[in-house]
C-alpha positions, 0 to 999 in steps of 0.5 A: 736682357734689355738693351734699351730703357722702356717707359714700362715693362709688363709681365704676366707669366703665365697666362695659362699655366696648364696649357703652358702659354706665356705673355710678356710685353714692353711699352715705349713712348709714342713716336720713339723708335728704339732698337730692342733686344729681348732674350728669353731662356726657359728652364732646361726641362722645357722648350719652346713649342711656338712663339712670335719670335725666333727660338731654338730649344729653350732659348728665344730671341727678338732683335729688331727696331721697335717703333710701335707703342707696344710689343707683346711676346707670346709663346707656348712651351712643352716638356723637353723630350729630345735627346741631347746630341754631339755637335762637335767631336774631334781629336785634340792635343794636350795643349788644347785642354784647360791648364788645370786638367793637363796633369790628369790627362798627361798620361793619355796620348789620344785625347778627344773633345766632345761638344753637346747641344745642351747641358748634360750630365754623366750617369752610372751607365757611362761607357765610351770606346773607340772602335778601330775601323781598319780604314788605313791599315789592318792593325786593329787597336780598339781604344778604351777610356782611361780618363774623362772630365765634363767641363764647368759649362756642362757641354764639353767633355774631354776623353782620354785614351792610351794608344799603343801605336799611332795610326795616321789617318785611321778612323775610329767609331766613337761609341758613347752611352750614359750621357743625359740632359738635365731632364733625363733624356738619354743620348741616342746610340750613333756612330761618330767618326774620329780621325787619328791625325 
């Protein structure tokens, strides 16, 4: 994405495909000071290894004043071998989910929303369970999944459970498996705490 019009844009992708080295250049008129914003997105199965601009995973960005006649962007890529991870997990209410899903989840009284750091898909080994930690009281009730929906952004997962009795401030471990990114990297097992509130 370019926020300014440059006199000339040159592309040379890649400069060495076998070594995953890439080059991209922009030119502007001499003496002209422009503000430049360049965003570079890689396919999900790739991520940046190194670059002369800021990056995270498969998204790179340059955002600065451009006073030189020419700016060259260089980067190396590697195959993504990192597992996706949960970046947010919390209990939500029925009012917080999209209207088109309310009917699907209206019979569930314990809803959880998960956000992932990258696009994910659900595989055949998908399994989710909330394990009662007995933090507040000793009335143990493990919750098993009744409904789920991966939203269109491929990063948000809604989980629906049915709870027999509300346990205010009780903690549950979220056990999750069967989630992977678009390159087949599977999520790692890790205890994540959900609070009943």
